[in-house]
DSSP file (Angstrom, degrees, kcal/mol; ACC not computed):
  #  RESIDUE AA STRUCTURE BP1 BP2  ACC     N-H-->O    O-->H-N    N-H-->O    O-->H-N    TCO  KAPPA ALPHA  PHI   PSI    X-CA   Y-CA   Z-CA
    1    1 A X              0   0    0      0, 0.0     2,-0.1     0, 0.0     5,-0.0   0.000 360.0 360.0 360.0 142.4   57.5  -27.8  -87.2
    2    2 A X    >>  -     0   0    0      1,-0.1     4,-1.4     4,-0.0     3,-0.5  -0.333 360.0-107.6 -79.7 164.7   60.3  -29.7  -89.0
    3    3 A X  H 3> S+     0   0    0      1,-0.2     4,-1.9     2,-0.2     5,-0.1   0.849 117.7  58.2 -58.2 -38.4   59.8  -32.0  -92.0
    4    4 A X  H 3> S+     0   0    0      1,-0.2     4,-2.2     2,-0.2    -1,-0.2   0.849 102.5  53.7 -66.1 -33.2   60.5  -35.1  -89.8
    5    5 A X  H <> S+     0   0    0     -3,-0.5     4,-2.5     2,-0.2    -1,-0.2   0.900 107.2  51.0 -66.7 -39.8   57.6  -34.2  -87.5
    6    6 A X  H  X S+     0   0    0     -4,-1.4     4,-2.6     1,-0.2    -2,-0.2   0.903 109.8  50.7 -62.4 -40.1   55.2  -34.0  -90.4
    7    7 A X  H  X S+     0   0    0     -4,-1.9     4,-2.4     2,-0.2    -2,-0.2   0.922 110.2  49.1 -62.5 -44.8   56.4  -37.4  -91.5
    8    8 A X  H  X S+     0   0    0     -4,-2.2     4,-2.5     2,-0.2    -2,-0.2   0.922 112.3  48.3 -61.3 -45.2   55.9  -38.9  -88.0
    9    9 A X  H  X S+     0   0    0     -4,-2.5     4,-2.6     1,-0.2     5,-0.2   0.913 111.1  50.3 -63.4 -43.1   52.4  -37.4  -87.8
   10   10 A X  H  X S+     0   0    0     -4,-2.6     4,-2.4     1,-0.2    -1,-0.2   0.908 111.4  48.8 -61.7 -42.3   51.5  -38.7  -91.3
   11   11 A X  H  X S+     0   0    0     -4,-2.4     4,-2.6     2,-0.2     5,-0.2   0.925 111.7  49.0 -63.6 -44.9   52.7  -42.2  -90.4
   12   12 A X  H  X S+     0   0    0     -4,-2.5     4,-2.4     1,-0.2    -2,-0.2   0.924 112.9  47.0 -61.5 -45.3   50.7  -42.1  -87.1
   13   13 A X  H  X S+     0   0    0     -4,-2.6     4,-2.5     2,-0.2    -1,-0.2   0.903 112.5  50.1 -63.9 -41.3   47.5  -41.0  -88.9
   14   14 A X  H  X S+     0   0    0     -4,-2.4     4,-2.5    -5,-0.2    -2,-0.2   0.919 111.7  47.4 -63.9 -44.2   48.0  -43.6  -91.6
   15   15 A X  H  X S+     0   0    0     -4,-2.6     4,-2.6     2,-0.2    -2,-0.2   0.917 112.8  49.3 -63.6 -43.5   48.5  -46.4  -89.0
   16   16 A X  H  X S+     0   0    0     -4,-2.4     4,-2.5    -5,-0.2    -2,-0.2   0.913 111.7  48.6 -62.1 -43.2   45.4  -45.3  -87.1
   17   17 A X  H  X S+     0   0    0     -4,-2.5     4,-2.6     2,-0.2    -2,-0.2   0.914 112.7  48.1 -63.8 -43.6   43.3  -45.2  -90.3
   18   18 A X  H  X S+     0   0    0     -4,-2.5     4,-2.5     2,-0.2    -2,-0.2   0.927 112.5  48.8 -61.8 -46.0   44.5  -48.7  -91.3
   19   19 A X  H  X S+     0   0    0     -4,-2.6     4,-2.3     1,-0.2    -2,-0.2   0.913 113.0  47.2 -61.8 -44.4   43.8  -50.1  -87.8
   20   20 A X  H  X S+     0   0    0     -4,-2.5     4,-2.3     2,-0.2     5,-0.2   0.918 112.0  49.7 -63.9 -45.0   40.3  -48.5  -87.7
   21   21 A X  H  X S+     0   0    0     -4,-2.6     4,-2.0     1,-0.2    -2,-0.2   0.906 112.2  48.4 -61.6 -42.0   39.5  -49.8  -91.2
   22   22 A X  H  X S+     0   0    0     -4,-2.5     4,-2.7     2,-0.2     5,-0.2   0.906 109.4  53.1 -64.6 -42.7   40.6  -53.3  -90.3
   23   23 A X  H  X S+     0   0    0     -4,-2.3     4,-2.3     1,-0.2    -2,-0.2   0.933 112.0  44.2 -58.1 -48.7   38.6  -53.2  -87.1
   24   24 A X  H  X S+     0   0    0     -4,-2.3     4,-1.5     2,-0.2    -1,-0.2   0.840 112.2  52.6 -69.5 -33.0   35.4  -52.3  -88.9
   25   25 A X  H  X S+     0   0    0     -4,-2.0     4,-1.9    -5,-0.2    -1,-0.2   0.937 111.2  46.6 -65.3 -45.8   36.0  -54.8  -91.7
   26   26 A X  H  X S+     0   0    0     -4,-2.7     4,-2.1     1,-0.2    -2,-0.2   0.901 110.2  53.6 -61.9 -40.6   36.5  -57.6  -89.1
   27   27 A X  H  < S+     0   0    0     -4,-2.3    -1,-0.2     1,-0.2    -2,-0.2   0.839 109.8  49.3 -62.9 -32.9   33.3  -56.4  -87.3
   28   28 A X  H  < S+     0   0    0     -4,-1.5    -1,-0.2     1,-0.2    -2,-0.2   0.863 120.0  33.5 -74.5 -38.1   31.4  -56.7  -90.6
   29   29 A X  H  < S+     0   0    0     -4,-1.9    81,-0.5     1,-0.1     2,-0.5   0.625 115.0  58.0 -95.6 -14.1   32.5  -60.2  -91.6
   30   30 A X  E  <  -a  110   0A   0     -4,-2.1     2,-0.5    -5,-0.2    81,-0.2  -0.965  67.9-151.2-127.2 119.5   32.9  -61.8  -88.1
   31   31 A X  E     -a  111   0A   0     79,-2.2    81,-2.5    -2,-0.5     2,-0.4  -0.775  14.1-140.6 -92.1 126.0   30.0  -62.1  -85.6
   32   32 A X  E     -a  112   0A   0     -2,-0.5     2,-0.4    79,-0.2    81,-0.2  -0.717  21.0-163.9 -85.4 131.5   31.1  -62.1  -81.9
   33   33 A X  E     -a  113   0A   0     79,-3.0    81,-2.9    -2,-0.4    78,-0.0  -0.898  18.3-122.5-117.7 144.1   29.1  -64.5  -79.8
   34   34 A X     >  -     0   0    0     -2,-0.4     4,-2.8    79,-0.2     5,-0.2  -0.284  42.2 -99.0 -68.4 168.4   28.7  -64.8  -76.1
   35   35 A X  H  > S+     0   0    0      1,-0.2     4,-2.9     2,-0.2     5,-0.2   0.901 125.7  51.2 -59.0 -40.5   29.6  -68.2  -74.6
   36   36 A X  H  > S+     0   0    0      2,-0.2     4,-1.8     1,-0.2    -1,-0.2   0.924 112.4  44.9 -63.8 -44.5   26.0  -69.2  -74.5
   37   37 A X  H  > S+     0   0    0      2,-0.2     4,-0.9     1,-0.2    -2,-0.2   0.896 113.9  50.8 -64.6 -40.2   25.4  -68.3  -78.2
   38   38 A X  H >X S+     0   0    0     -4,-2.8     4,-2.3     1,-0.2     3,-0.8   0.933 110.1  49.0 -62.6 -47.6   28.7  -70.0  -79.1
   39   39 A X  H 3< S+     0   0    0     -4,-2.9     4,-0.5     1,-0.2    -1,-0.2   0.857 105.9  58.9 -60.6 -36.1   27.7  -73.2  -77.2
   40   40 A X  H 3< S+     0   0    0     -4,-1.8    -1,-0.2    -5,-0.2    -2,-0.2   0.763 121.0  21.7 -66.5 -25.7   24.3  -73.2  -78.9
   41   41 A X  H X< S+     0   0    0     -4,-0.9     3,-1.3    -3,-0.8    -2,-0.2   0.645  95.5  85.5-119.0 -16.6   25.8  -73.4  -82.4
   42   42 A X  G >< S+     0   0    0     -4,-2.3     3,-1.2     1,-0.3    44,-0.2   0.749  83.2  63.3 -69.4 -22.1   29.4  -74.7  -82.5
   43   43 A X  G 3  S+     0   0    0     -4,-0.5    -1,-0.3     1,-0.3    -2,-0.1   0.759 105.1  47.7 -71.4 -22.0   28.4  -78.4  -82.6
   44   44 A X  G <  S+     0   0    0     -3,-1.3    40,-0.3     2,-0.1    -1,-0.3   0.285 114.5  56.0 -96.6   9.6   26.8  -77.9  -86.0
   45   45 A X  S <  S-     0   0    0     -3,-1.2     2,-0.7    -4,-0.1    40,-0.2  -0.621  98.4 -82.8-128.2-177.3   29.7  -76.0  -87.4
   46   46 A X  E     -b   85   0A   0     38,-2.6    40,-3.1    -2,-0.2     2,-0.7  -0.870  43.1-154.0 -91.9 116.3   33.5  -76.3  -87.9
   47   47 A X  E     -b   86   0A   0     -2,-0.7    18,-2.5    16,-0.3     2,-0.5  -0.837  16.9-177.0 -98.3 115.3   35.1  -75.4  -84.6
   48   48 A X  E     -bc  87  65A   0     38,-3.2    40,-1.6    -2,-0.7     2,-0.6  -0.954  20.8-157.4-124.5 126.3   38.6  -74.1  -85.1
   49   49 A X  E     -bc  88  66A   0     16,-3.0    18,-1.8    -2,-0.5    40,-0.2  -0.884   6.8-169.5 -95.9 116.0   41.1  -73.1  -82.5
   50   50 A X        +     0   0    0     38,-2.4    19,-2.4    -2,-0.6    20,-0.3   0.268  49.3 111.6 -95.0  12.7   43.6  -70.7  -84.1
   51   51 A X  S    S-     0   0    0     37,-0.4    -2,-0.1    17,-0.2     2,-0.0  -0.307  80.1 -84.5 -76.7 169.2   46.1  -70.7  -81.2
   52   52 A X    >>  -     0   0    0     16,-0.1     4,-2.3     1,-0.1     3,-0.8  -0.351  43.2-104.3 -72.2 156.0   49.5  -72.3  -81.5
   53   53 A X  H 3> S+     0   0    0      1,-0.3     4,-2.6     2,-0.2     5,-0.2   0.825 120.0  54.3 -52.7 -38.1   49.9  -76.1  -80.9
   54   54 A X  H 3> S+     0   0    0      2,-0.2     4,-1.1     1,-0.2    -1,-0.3   0.888 110.0  46.9 -66.5 -36.7   51.4  -75.7  -77.5
   55   55 A X  H <4 S+     0   0    0     -3,-0.8     3,-0.4     2,-0.2     4,-0.3   0.923 113.0  49.5 -66.6 -44.1   48.5  -73.5  -76.3
   56   56 A X  H >< S+     0   0    0     -4,-2.3     3,-1.5     1,-0.2    -2,-0.2   0.900 107.7  54.4 -60.0 -43.1   46.0  -76.0  -77.8
   57   57 A X  H 3< S+     0   0    0     -4,-2.6    70,-0.7     1,-0.3    -1,-0.2   0.789 100.9  59.8 -64.2 -28.2   47.8  -78.9  -76.0
   58   58 A X  T 3< S-     0   0    0     -4,-1.1    -1,-0.3    -3,-0.4    70,-0.2   0.545 130.6 -43.9 -78.4  -6.1   47.4  -77.1  -72.7
   59   59 A X    <   +     0   0    0     -3,-1.5    -1,-0.3    -4,-0.3     2,-0.3  -0.381  62.1 177.5 145.5 137.5   43.6  -77.2  -73.1
   60   60 A X  E     -E  125   0B   0     65,-1.9    65,-3.2    -3,-0.1     2,-0.2  -0.969  43.4 -75.1-153.7 165.1   41.0  -76.5  -75.7
   61   61 A X  E >   -E  124   0B   0     -2,-0.3     3,-2.3    63,-0.2    63,-0.2  -0.454  62.6 -98.1 -66.0 132.9   37.2  -76.7  -76.3
   62   62 A X  T 3  S+     0   0    0     61,-1.2    -1,-0.1     1,-0.3    61,-0.1  -0.295 109.6  19.1 -55.0 125.5   36.1  -80.2  -76.6
   63   63 A X  T 3  S+     0   0    0      1,-0.3   -16,-0.3    -3,-0.1    -1,-0.3   0.376  91.4 138.9  94.8  -3.1   35.7  -81.1  -80.3
   64   64 A X    <   -     0   0    0     -3,-2.3     2,-0.4   -18,-0.1    -1,-0.3  -0.434  45.1-141.1 -77.2 149.1   37.9  -78.2  -81.6
   65   65 A X  E     -c   48   0A   0    -18,-2.5   -16,-3.0    -2,-0.1     2,-0.8  -0.895  17.5-129.2-104.6 138.5   40.4  -78.6  -84.4
   66   66 A X  E     +c   49   0A   0     -2,-0.4     2,-0.4   -18,-0.2   -16,-0.2  -0.805  39.7 155.4 -95.2 111.1   43.7  -76.8  -84.1
   67   67 A X        -     0   0    0    -18,-1.8     5,-0.1    -2,-0.8   -15,-0.1  -0.822  36.0-143.6-128.4  91.3   44.6  -74.8  -87.2
   68   68 A X    >>  -     0   0    0     -2,-0.4     3,-2.0     1,-0.1     4,-1.1  -0.168  17.5-121.0 -58.0 146.0   47.0  -72.1  -85.9
   69   69 A X  H >> S+     0   0    0    -19,-2.4     3,-0.6     1,-0.3     4,-0.5   0.863 114.5  61.4 -52.2 -37.7   46.8  -68.7  -87.4
   70   70 A X  H 34 S+     0   0    0    -20,-0.3    -1,-0.3     1,-0.2     4,-0.1   0.694 114.6  33.4 -65.5 -18.4   50.5  -69.1  -88.4
   71   71 A X  H X> S+     0   0    0     -3,-2.0     4,-1.1   -21,-0.1     3,-0.7   0.448  90.5  98.8-111.8  -4.9   49.5  -72.1  -90.6
   72   72 A X  H X< S+     0   0    0     -4,-1.1     3,-0.8    -3,-0.6     4,-0.4   0.868  77.5  55.4 -57.6 -44.4   46.1  -71.1  -91.7
   73   73 A X  G >< S+     0   0    0     -4,-0.5     3,-0.6     1,-0.3    -1,-0.3   0.883 112.2  44.5 -57.3 -39.0   47.0  -69.8  -95.2
   74   74 A X  G <4 S+     0   0    0     -3,-0.7    -1,-0.3     1,-0.2     3,-0.2   0.669 117.7  45.2 -78.7 -17.0   48.6  -73.1  -96.0
   75   75 A X  G X< S+     0   0    0     -4,-1.1     3,-2.0    -3,-0.8     4,-0.2   0.163  71.1 116.5-115.0  17.6   45.7  -75.1  -94.6
   76   76 A X  G X   +     0   0    0     -3,-0.6     3,-1.8    -4,-0.4    -1,-0.1   0.810  68.7  66.8 -57.0 -31.8   42.7  -73.3  -96.1
   77   77 A X  G 3  S+     0   0    0      1,-0.3    -1,-0.3    -3,-0.2    -2,-0.1   0.698  89.4  66.7 -64.5 -18.1   41.6  -76.3  -98.1
   78   78 A X  G <  S+     0   0    0     -3,-2.0     2,-0.5     2,-0.1    -1,-0.3   0.602  89.4  77.6 -77.2 -10.5   40.9  -78.1  -94.8
   79   79 A X  S <  S-     0   0    0     -3,-1.8     2,-0.2    -4,-0.2     6,-0.1  -0.887  78.8-134.6-109.6 123.9   38.0  -75.7  -94.1
   80   80 A X        -     0   0    0     -2,-0.5     3,-0.5     1,-0.1   -34,-0.1  -0.520   4.3-155.0 -75.1 137.7   34.7  -76.1  -95.9
   81   81 A X  S    S+     0   0    0     -2,-0.2    27,-0.5     1,-0.2    28,-0.2   0.606  89.2  62.9 -87.2 -12.4   33.2  -72.9  -97.2
   82   82 A X  S    S+     0   0    0     25,-0.1     2,-0.3     2,-0.1    -1,-0.2   0.403  96.7  64.9 -94.6   2.9   29.6  -74.2  -97.1
   83   83 A X  S    S-     0   0    0     -3,-0.5    26,-0.2     1,-0.0   -38,-0.1  -0.927  92.8 -96.9-123.7 149.4   29.5  -74.7  -93.3
   84   84 A X        -     0   0    0     -2,-0.3   -38,-2.6   -40,-0.3     2,-0.5  -0.284  34.8-142.9 -59.9 148.9   29.6  -72.1  -90.5
   85   85 A X  E     -bd  46 110A   0     24,-2.8    26,-2.4   -40,-0.2     2,-0.6  -0.975   9.6-163.3-119.7 122.5   33.0  -71.6  -89.0
   86   86 A X  E     -bd  47 111A   0    -40,-3.1   -38,-3.2    -2,-0.5     2,-0.3  -0.930  17.3-171.3-105.5 120.8   33.3  -71.0  -85.2
   87   87 A X  E     +bd  48 112A   0     24,-2.9    26,-1.7    -2,-0.6     2,-0.3  -0.800  12.0 168.3-113.5 149.8   36.7  -69.5  -84.3
   88   88 A X  E     +b   49   0A   0    -40,-1.6   -38,-2.4    -2,-0.3   -37,-0.4  -0.978   6.4 173.9-154.6 155.4   38.5  -68.9  -81.1
   89   89 A X        -     0   0    0     -2,-0.3    28,-3.3    24,-0.3    29,-0.2  -0.579  56.9 -70.9-135.1-159.5   41.9  -68.0  -79.8
   90   90 A X  S    S-     0   0    0     26,-0.2    28,-2.5    -2,-0.2    29,-0.3   0.943 121.1  -5.0 -69.6 -47.2   43.2  -67.1  -76.3
   91   91 A X  S    S-     0   0    0     25,-0.2    24,-0.3    26,-0.2    25,-0.1   0.396 104.7 -92.0-132.5   2.5   41.6  -63.6  -76.0
   92   92 A X  S    S+     0   0    0     22,-0.1     4,-0.4    23,-0.1    24,-0.1   0.487  95.5 102.3 104.2   3.6   39.9  -62.8  -79.3
   93   93 A X  S >> S+     0   0    0      2,-0.1     4,-0.8     1,-0.1     3,-0.5   0.876  79.7  48.0 -88.8 -38.5   42.6  -60.9  -81.2
   94   94 A X  H 3> S+     0   0    0      1,-0.2     4,-2.3     2,-0.2     5,-0.2   0.782  98.9  69.2 -72.8 -26.4   43.9  -63.6  -83.6
   95   95 A X  H 3> S+     0   0    0      1,-0.2     4,-2.7     2,-0.2    -1,-0.2   0.845  93.6  57.9 -63.8 -31.5   40.4  -64.7  -84.7
   96   96 A X  H <> S+     0   0    0     -3,-0.5     4,-1.8    -4,-0.4    -1,-0.2   0.926 108.7  44.2 -62.5 -45.3   39.9  -61.4  -86.5
   97   97 A X  H  X S+     0   0    0     -4,-0.8     4,-1.7     2,-0.2    -2,-0.2   0.897 114.0  50.8 -66.6 -39.9   43.0  -62.0  -88.7
   98   98 A X  H  X S+     0   0    0     -4,-2.3     4,-2.5     1,-0.2    -2,-0.2   0.913 107.9  53.3 -62.6 -42.2   41.9  -65.6  -89.3
   99   99 A X  H  X S+     0   0    0     -4,-2.7     4,-2.8     1,-0.2     5,-0.2   0.884 105.0  54.3 -62.1 -39.7   38.4  -64.5  -90.3
  100  100 A X  H  X S+     0   0    0     -4,-1.8     4,-2.1     2,-0.2    -1,-0.2   0.928 110.9  45.8 -60.0 -44.6   39.8  -62.1  -92.9
  101  101 A X  H  X S+     0   0    0     -4,-1.7     4,-1.1     1,-0.2    -2,-0.2   0.927 114.9  46.8 -63.6 -45.0   41.8  -64.9  -94.5
  102  102 A X  H  <>S+     0   0    0     -4,-2.5     5,-2.6     1,-0.2    -2,-0.2   0.883 110.0  53.3 -65.7 -38.8   38.8  -67.3  -94.4
  103  103 A X  H ><5S+     0   0    0     -4,-2.8     3,-1.6     1,-0.2    -1,-0.2   0.913 107.4  50.8 -62.5 -43.7   36.4  -64.6  -95.8
  104  104 A X  H 3<5S+     0   0    0     -4,-2.1    -1,-0.2     1,-0.3    -2,-0.2   0.781 108.0  55.4 -63.6 -25.5   38.8  -64.0  -98.8
  105  105 A X  T 3<5S-     0   0    0     -4,-1.1    -1,-0.3    -3,-0.2    -2,-0.2   0.388 130.3 -92.7 -89.5   2.5   38.7  -67.8  -99.3
  106  106 A X  T < 5S+     0   0    0     -3,-1.6     2,-0.8     1,-0.3    -3,-0.2   0.452  81.8 133.9 104.1   0.1   34.9  -67.9  -99.5
  107  107 A X      < +     0   0    0     -5,-2.6    -1,-0.3     1,-0.2    -2,-0.1  -0.760  18.7 164.0 -83.5 113.5   33.9  -68.6  -95.9
  108  108 A X        +     0   0    0     -2,-0.8     2,-0.9   -27,-0.5    -1,-0.2   0.566  56.1  73.6-108.9 -11.3   31.1  -66.1  -95.3
  109  109 A X        +     0   0    0    -26,-0.2   -24,-2.8   -28,-0.2     2,-0.4  -0.726  67.8 160.7-106.9  81.3   29.5  -67.6  -92.2
  110  110 A X  E     +ad  30  85A   0     -2,-0.9   -79,-2.2   -81,-0.5     2,-0.3  -0.866  13.8 174.2-116.0 135.5   32.1  -66.7  -89.5
  111  111 A X  E     -ad  31  86A   0    -26,-2.4   -24,-2.9    -2,-0.4     2,-0.3  -0.960  10.1-160.3-135.6 151.2   31.7  -66.5  -85.7
  112  112 A X  E     -ad  32  87A   0    -81,-2.5   -79,-3.0    -2,-0.3     2,-0.7  -0.971  27.8-111.3-132.6 152.1   34.1  -65.9  -82.8
  113  113 A X  E >   -a   33   0A   0    -26,-1.7     3,-1.9    -2,-0.3   -24,-0.3  -0.712  39.8-123.0 -79.2 113.8   33.9  -66.5  -79.1
  114  114 A X  T 3  S+     0   0    0    -81,-2.9   -79,-0.1    -2,-0.7   -22,-0.1  -0.385  95.3   9.8 -60.0 125.6   33.7  -63.2  -77.4
  115  115 A X  T 3  S-     0   0    0    -24,-0.3     3,-0.3    -2,-0.1    -1,-0.3   0.252 110.2-120.0  87.4 -13.7   36.7  -62.9  -75.0
  116  116 A X    X   -     0   0    0     -3,-1.9     3,-1.6     1,-0.2     4,-0.3  -0.082  50.2 -40.3  75.2-174.2   38.4  -66.0  -76.3
  117  117 A X  G >  S+     0   0    0    -28,-3.3     3,-1.7     1,-0.3    -1,-0.2   0.783 124.4  71.4 -61.1 -31.3   39.3  -69.3  -74.6
  118  118 A X  G 3  S+     0   0    0    -28,-2.5    -1,-0.3    -3,-0.3    -2,-0.1   0.751 103.8  42.8 -61.8 -21.5   40.5  -67.5  -71.4
  119  119 A X  G <  S+     0   0    0     -3,-1.6    -1,-0.3   -29,-0.3     2,-0.2   0.411  86.8 120.0-101.5   0.7   36.8  -66.8  -70.6
  120  120 A X    <   +     0   0    0     -3,-1.7    -3,-0.0    -4,-0.3    -5,-0.0  -0.463  31.2 173.7 -70.5 132.3   35.4  -70.2  -71.6
  121  121 A X        +     0   0    0     -2,-0.2    -1,-0.1     2,-0.0     3,-0.1   0.383  49.8  94.8-116.4  -0.9   33.7  -72.0  -68.8
  122  122 A X  S    S-     0   0    0      1,-0.2     2,-0.1   -60,-0.0   -87,-0.0   0.050  89.6 -46.6 -79.2-168.0   32.3  -75.0  -70.8
  123  123 A X        -     0   0    0    -61,-0.1   -61,-1.2   -62,-0.0     2,-0.3  -0.342  60.4-176.5 -65.4 138.6   33.8  -78.4  -71.4
  124  124 A X  E     -E   61   0B   0    -63,-0.2     2,-0.6    -3,-0.1   -63,-0.2  -0.933  26.3-133.4-132.0 158.2   37.5  -78.6  -72.3
  125  125 A X  E     -E   60   0B   0    -65,-3.2   -65,-1.9    -2,-0.3     2,-0.4  -0.966  28.5-157.4-109.0 121.8   39.9  -81.3  -73.2
  126  126 A X        -     0   0    0     -2,-0.6   -67,-0.2   -67,-0.2   -68,-0.2  -0.824  19.0-153.2-106.1 138.8   43.1  -80.8  -71.2
  127  127 A X              0   0    0    -70,-0.7   -69,-0.1    -2,-0.4    -1,-0.1   0.517 360.0 360.0 -82.2  -5.2   46.5  -82.2  -72.3
  128  128 A X              0   0    0    -70,-0.2    -1,-0.2   -71,-0.0   -70,-0.1   0.423 360.0 360.0-101.6 360.0   47.6  -82.3  -68.7
């Protein structure tokens, strides 16, 4: 095998290891809740939609605050560290990255809606 193939294999293994480590870290700091579990607790927590403003405007869970993942780092002060944080995005991928940022900022009580907003059947506020 040539040197370039070894480099490609090393890069693939490194990316896979990083992805796996990130997945398990997110799983440790962020609890996934079914819709019923989410509904049972989100009114006593900070409910944050981490989707972009246009997605939020097209419909969101009633009572949610929109703090897009792309703005989260700049808006961390808006989130209390002493209250639970319930997060959701469209399908559940952005909430993991948001949870990592929030955890580093001192938010230790983090939850996400399993499957994201696309699977939500509860009350929504629609912009249309």
